PADREN-605210 format. One record per residue: residue number from 1; residue in one letter; x, y, z of N, C-alpha, C, O, CB in turn. Coordinates in steps of 0.05 Angstrom, whole numbers, plus 5000, padded with zeros to 4 digits. Glycine has a CB too. Layout:
# residues N
NUM|A|X|Y|Z|X|Y|Z|X|Y|Z|X|Y|Z|X|Y|Z
...
# end
This chain:
# residues 103
1|X|0625|9109|8619|0630|9081|8626|0633|9065|8600|0618|9068|8581|0607|9070|8643
2|X|0653|9047|8600|0656|9029|8577|0632|9011|8575|0620|9003|8595|0682|9013|8580
3|X|0626|9002|8551|0602|8985|8547|0606|8957|8557|0587|8942|8559|0595|8985|8518
4|X|0631|8949|8564|0635|8922|8573|0630|8917|8603|0636|8896|8613|0663|8913|8566
5|X|0619|8937|8616|0613|8934|8644|0589|8915|8648|0569|8917|8634|0606|8961|8657
6|X|0593|8896|8666|0571|8877|8671|0552|8888|8692|0556|8910|8703|0583|8850|8681
7|X|0531|8873|8697|0511|8882|8716|0522|8883|8744|0514|8900|8760|0486|8863|8715
8|X|0541|8866|8750|0554|8866|8776|0569|8891|8781|0568|8903|8803|0572|8842|8780
9|X|0583|8900|8761|0599|8925|8764|0580|8949|8767|0585|8966|8784|0617|8929|8740
10|X|0559|8950|8752|0540|8972|8754|0527|8971|8782|0522|8993|8794|0518|8970|8733
11|X|0520|8947|8792|0509|8945|8819|0528|8955|8840|0521|8968|8860|0500|8916|8825
12|X|0554|8948|8836|0574|8957|8855|0578|8987|8855|0581|9000|8876|0601|8943|8849
13|X|0577|8999|8831|0578|9029|8829|0555|9041|8843|0557|9061|8857|0580|9037|8799
14|X|0531|9030|8839|0507|9040|8852|0509|9038|8882|0501|9057|8897|0482|9025|8842
15|X|0520|9016|8892|0524|9013|8921|0544|9033|8932|0539|9044|8953|0533|8984|8927
16|X|0565|9037|8918|0585|9057|8927|0574|9085|8928|0579|9100|8947|0610|9057|8909
17|X|0558|9092|8909|0545|9119|8909|0525|9121|8931|0523|9142|8944|0531|9124|8882
18|X|0510|9100|8937|0490|9100|8959|0503|9102|8986|0494|9116|9003|0473|9075|8958
19|X|0526|9088|8989|0540|9090|9015|0551|9118|9019|0549|9129|9041|0563|9069|9015
20|X|0562|9129|8998|0574|9156|9000|0552|9177|9007|0556|9195|9022|0588|9164|8975
21|X|0529|9174|8994|0507|9194|8998|0495|9193|9026|0485|9213|9036|0486|9190|8977
22|X|0494|9169|9038|0480|9166|9064|0498|9161|9087|0488|9153|9109|0460|9144|9061
23|X|0524|9164|9084|0543|9156|9105|0539|9172|9131|0538|9161|9152|0571|9160|9095
24|X|0536|9199|9128|0534|9216|9152|0508|9209|9168|0509|9207|9192|0534|9246|9144
25|X|0486|9207|9154|0460|9201|9167|0461|9174|9181|0452|9171|9203|0437|9203|9147
26|X|0472|9154|9167|0474|9127|9178|0490|9127|9204|0483|9114|9224|0485|9107|9158
27|X|0513|9141|9203|0531|9141|9226|0517|9155|9250|0521|9147|9273|0557|9155|9219
28|X|0502|9176|9244|0489|9191|9266|0468|9173|9279|0467|9171|9303|0475|9216|9255
29|X|0451|9160|9262|0431|9142|9274|0444|9118|9288|0434|9110|9309|0413|9131|9251
30|X|0466|9108|9278|0480|9086|9291|0491|9094|9318|0490|9079|9337|0502|9075|9273
31|X|0502|9119|9319|0513|9129|9344|0490|9131|9365|0494|9123|9388|0526|9156|9340
32|X|0468|9141|9357|0445|9144|9376|0435|9117|9384|0429|9113|9408|0422|9161|9363
33|X|0433|9098|9365|0422|9072|9372|0440|9056|9391|0430|9040|9406|0418|9056|9346
34|X|0466|9061|9390|0484|9046|9407|0492|9060|9433|0505|9049|9449|0509|9040|9391
35|X|0483|9085|9436|0490|9100|9459|0473|9091|9483|0449|9095|9484|0485|9131|9454
36|X|0486|9078|9503|0472|9066|9526|0461|9087|9545|0444|9081|9561|0491|9048|9540
37|X|0471|9112|9544|0463|9132|9563|0436|9145|9555|0423|9159|9571|0484|9154|9565
38|X|0428|9142|9530|0402|9153|9520|0379|9136|9529|0382|9112|9534|0403|9157|9490
39|X|0355|9147|9531|0331|9131|9537|0325|9111|9516|0331|9115|9492|0307|9150|9541
40|X|0313|9088|9524|0308|9067|9504|0289|9075|9482|0292|9065|9459|0296|9043|9519
41|X|0271|9094|9487|0252|9102|9466|0267|9116|9443|0262|9111|9419|0231|9121|9477
42|X|0286|9133|9450|0302|9148|9430|0319|9128|9414|0321|9130|9390|0320|9170|9444
43|X|0331|9109|9428|0348|9090|9415|0331|9072|9396|0340|9065|9374|0363|9072|9435
44|X|0307|9066|9404|0290|9049|9388|0282|9064|9362|0281|9053|9340|0264|9041|9404
45|X|0276|9090|9365|0269|9106|9341|0292|9108|9322|0288|9107|9297|0260|9134|9350
46|X|0316|9111|9333|0340|9112|9316|0344|9085|9301|0351|9085|9278|0365|9119|9332
47|X|0338|9063|9315|0341|9037|9302|0320|9034|9280|0326|9022|9259|0337|9015|9323
48|X|0296|9044|9284|0275|9043|9263|0284|9059|9239|0279|9051|9216|0248|9053|9274
49|X|0296|9082|9244|0306|9099|9222|0328|9084|9206|0329|9086|9182|0316|9126|9232
50|X|0345|9070|9221|0366|9055|9207|0354|9034|9189|0365|9028|9168|0385|9042|9228
51|X|0332|9022|9198|0320|9000|9183|0306|9010|9157|0301|8995|9139|0300|8986|9200
52|X|0301|9036|9156|0288|9047|9132|0308|9052|9109|0299|9055|9086|0274|9073|9139
53|X|0334|9052|9115|0354|9055|9093|0354|9031|9075|0348|9009|9084|0382|9060|9105
54|X|0359|9035|9050|0360|9013|9031|0385|8996|9034|0403|9002|9049|0359|9024|9003
55|X|0385|8974|9019|0408|8955|9022|0433|8966|9009|0455|8958|9016|0401|8929|9009
56|X|0431|8985|8990|0455|8996|8978|0467|9019|8994|0484|9033|8984|0448|9005|8950
57|X|0457|9024|9018|0469|9044|9035|0486|9032|9057|0499|9047|9072|0447|9062|9047
58|X|0487|9006|9059|0504|8993|9079|0533|8994|9070|0539|8989|9047|0495|8963|9084
59|X|0551|9001|9089|0579|9003|9081|0592|8977|9074|0614|8977|9062|0595|9017|9102
60|X|0580|8954|9080|0592|8928|9074|0583|8918|9047|0593|8897|9038|0585|8908|9095
61|X|0565|8932|9033|0555|8922|9007|0575|8924|8984|0577|8905|8969|0530|8937|9000
62|X|0590|8946|8981|0608|8948|8958|0630|8927|8960|0640|8920|8982|0621|8976|8956
63|X|0638|8917|8937|0659|8896|8936|0680|8906|8917|0674|8918|8896|0647|8869|8927
64|X|0705|8900|8923|0727|8908|8905|0724|8892|8879|0722|8867|8880|0755|8904|8918
65|X|0725|8905|8857|0723|8892|8831|0743|8904|8812|0751|8927|8814|0694|8895|8819
66|X|0751|8887|8793|0770|8896|8772|0756|8917|8755|0734|8914|8747|0780|8872|8755
67|X|0770|8939|8750|0758|8961|8734|0757|8954|8705|0742|8966|8690|0774|8986|8738
68|X|0773|8934|8696|0773|8926|8668|0752|8905|8662|0737|8907|8643|0800|8916|8660
69|X|0752|8884|8679|0736|8860|8673|0712|8856|8691|0693|8842|8684|0753|8836|8674
70|X|0712|8868|8715|0691|8864|8734|0695|8840|8752|0678|8834|8768|0665|8861|8720
71|X|0718|8827|8750|0724|8804|8766|0725|8812|8795|0736|8833|8802|0751|8790|8757
72|X|0714|8795|8813|0712|8802|8841|0733|8789|8859|0733|8792|8883|0686|8794|8851
73|X|0752|8773|8847|0772|8760|8863|0800|8767|8853|0803|8773|8829|0768|8729|8863
74|X|0819|8766|8871|0847|8771|8863|0852|8799|8855|0867|8804|8836|0854|8753|8840
75|X|0840|8818|8869|0842|8846|8862|0867|8859|8876|0870|8855|8900|0817|8862|8870
76|X|0883|8872|8861|0905|8888|8872|0894|8916|8876|0892|8931|8857|0931|8887|8853
77|X|0887|8922|8901|0871|8946|8906|0885|8972|8899|0872|8992|8892|0864|8947|8935
78|X|0911|8973|8900|0925|8998|8893|0921|9006|8864|0921|9030|8858|0955|8994|8898
79|X|0916|8986|8847|0912|8992|8819|0883|8987|8810|0875|8996|8788|0931|8976|8802
80|X|0868|8973|8826|0840|8967|8819|0838|8946|8797|0818|8947|8782|0826|8992|8812
81|X|0858|8929|8795|0858|8909|8773|0860|8881|8785|0872|8877|8807|0881|8915|8754
82|X|0850|8862|8770|0854|8834|8779|0882|8826|8771|0896|8840|8757|0832|8815|8765
83|X|0891|8803|8781|0918|8794|8777|0926|8793|8748|0947|8802|8739|0923|8767|8790
84|X|0908|8781|8732|0915|8777|8703|0917|8804|8689|0936|8808|8674|0893|8760|8690
85|X|0898|8822|8693|0899|8848|8680|0924|8864|8690|0936|8878|8674|0874|8864|8686
86|X|0930|8862|8716|0954|8875|8726|0979|8865|8712|0996|8881|8704|0956|8871|8757
87|X|0981|8839|8709|1004|8827|8697|1007|8836|8667|1029|8843|8659|1003|8797|8699
88|X|0985|8835|8653|0987|8842|8624|0993|8871|8621|1009|8878|8603|0960|8835|8610
89|X|0981|8889|8637|0987|8917|8635|1016|8924|8644|1029|8941|8632|0967|8934|8651
90|X|1025|8910|8664|1052|8915|8674|1073|8906|8653|1092|8920|8648|1057|8900|8701
91|X|1068|8883|8641|1087|8874|8621|1087|8891|8596|1107|8894|8582|1081|8845|8613
92|X|1064|8903|8590|1062|8921|8567|1072|8949|8573|1074|8966|8555|1033|8923|8557
93|X|1078|8954|8599|1089|8980|8607|1067|9002|8609|1073|9026|8607|1109|8989|8587
94|X|1043|8994|8614|1020|9013|8616|1015|9022|8645|0998|9040|8649|0995|9000|8605
95|X|1029|9011|8665|1026|9020|8692|1051|9036|8701|1073|9026|8700|1021|8996|8711
96|X|1046|9060|8709|1068|9077|8717|1081|9067|8742|1068|9061|8762|1059|9107|8721
97|X|1108|9065|8742|1123|9057|8765|1124|9027|8770|1133|9019|8791|1112|9070|8789
98|X|1114|9011|8752|1114|8982|8755|1133|8970|8734|1129|8975|8710|1086|8970|8753
99|X|1152|8953|8743|1170|8939|8724|1172|8910|8733|1167|8904|8756|1198|8953|8723
100|X|1180|8894|8715|1185|8866|8722|1210|8865|8739|1230|8877|8732|1187|8849|8696
101|X|1208|8849|8760|1231|8847|8778|1253|8830|8766|1247|8809|8753|1222|8836|8805
102|X|1278|8838|8771|1300|8821|8763|1323|8827|8782|1329|8850|8788|1309|8826|8733
103|X|1335|8805|8792|1357|8809|8811|1376|8785|8808|1397|8784|8822|1348|8811|8840
# end
């Protein structure tokens, strides 16, 4: 990792790793908790198990961030860059398959 990563970027990386590691278990417990055909006791136990997971295991926690600067807004997801970084790299010819439009 480059040394210019901020705490937000490190937190986002931690959240992405946590989501990936616990995805299967969370989905299984969520399926059991939402299944109306199961007895309420089983569903309640599944809900309790869901509550024991940490906050970095929720799939809504990771946020798209610029891989260069850590900026959280204006991200072009295909390249993982914010608008400014995308523009500077594209004009410098550092992005494969990207050129300035002219017609």
